[in-house]
C-alpha positions, 0 to 999 in steps of 0.5 A: 499500499502507498499514498497516492503521488502528489500532482507535481510528483506525478507529473515529474515522474511521467516527464522523466519517463518520457511521457508527453504530457499535456495538462488540462486546466484544473486537472489537479482538483478535478476529482471524485474525492468527495464520494470516497477515499483516494488511496491507499493505492495499489496498482494501475488499471489500463483501459481503452475508451471504446470510442473516438474523440474521447478527451471531452468525455473523460473529463465530463463523464456522462449523466450516469457516470460523472467525470473524471473517468480516468487520471490520464487520457492518451490520444492516438498521437501519443499526447497524454492529457492529465484529467485528474489529480485524485479519485476518478470514476474509472475502475468501479468495483473489482473482484477480491482475488483480482485485487489481491493478486495486484497487492501481492504482485503476483505473476499470475492474474486469475479470472476475476471472481463474480462478486466485487467487494473492492472499491477499485477507484480508491486503489488504482490509477487509471488511463484511458487509451483512445481506441474503438476496442473492436480488434480492428482499430490499431494502436499507433506505435507512439500511442502504445509506447507512451502507455508503456512509459505511463505505467512504468513511470508510476510503478517506478515512483512507488517501487512496483513491479509490472505485476502491479498493472492490470487491464480492466478486464482482469479486475472485473467480468464486466469489462473487455478492455483493453483490446490487447494482451496484458501479459505482453503489456506487462513484459514491456513495462518490465523492460522499461523498469530494468533501465533508467527512466530516460532509457529508450530502446537503442540508446545504450551506447553511442556506437550501437546504431540500431543495434540490430543486423538484418537477420535480427530485424527480419526475425523481430519484424516477422516473427513476433505477434502483434497486439491483437484483442483476445477475440482476434488473435487467431485471425491476425497471428498469420498476418505479417503486416499485423505482426510487423505492427507490434514491433514498430514502437521499438523500431521507431525509438531506435530510429529516433535514437539514431537520428538524435545521435546524427543531429548531435554529431552534425551540430558538433561539426557545424560548431567546429567549422564556425570556430574555424578561421 
């Protein structure tokens, strides 16, 4: 158990992890704290919005479920907009066995029991990732990467492992979100937690370049499954394009790291030439 991160601490931790944070005015005090406790916190819940243009809904909520509906909204372009600095209506009630697995940081997350005595809104941070959730709407590489960074930043701040991260569908039988595999997502969070917060794939050493030869790139792109929904996994596992999409976050990060190195070298050359009479 842990106290929730203060708003400024949360912002600092997210930015240190490379999360592209945007702040919606008033988010720090936009909470449901008057409806119940916020904390102690035990983990993180990953959601998809099941709709497009969802930032406004996440802020205001609906007539039956007032906002805020999450702590952070994650757009397709990777912008992570802060929605709430306290209790939010994102989780609802959770099964005791699902909650206990998070508390224990168990590597096994069981099917939730039918009874749900745990107030998930009191104990979990929540992110809403914009996606239709139909198994066909893709998660762009930058969006998925930012989701991993967001979860890793909070885990790092609290000293949690990736097993403190669950999908909404893992906390209750009522939900099916998110429409990607949570086991794979936790693996990606764990990979980040094994490195400093500033880490990006491919940025380990100056001379590493892409860090992959042609065969490694081929095997990674064509031999690694994508991030399908549970209902569509069988359909997509044989689709090379879908498999390639799963590796795009790492490819893009590696290319970005290489571009940064080239830019830095170019700048040094320009500065040297400017000093040469």
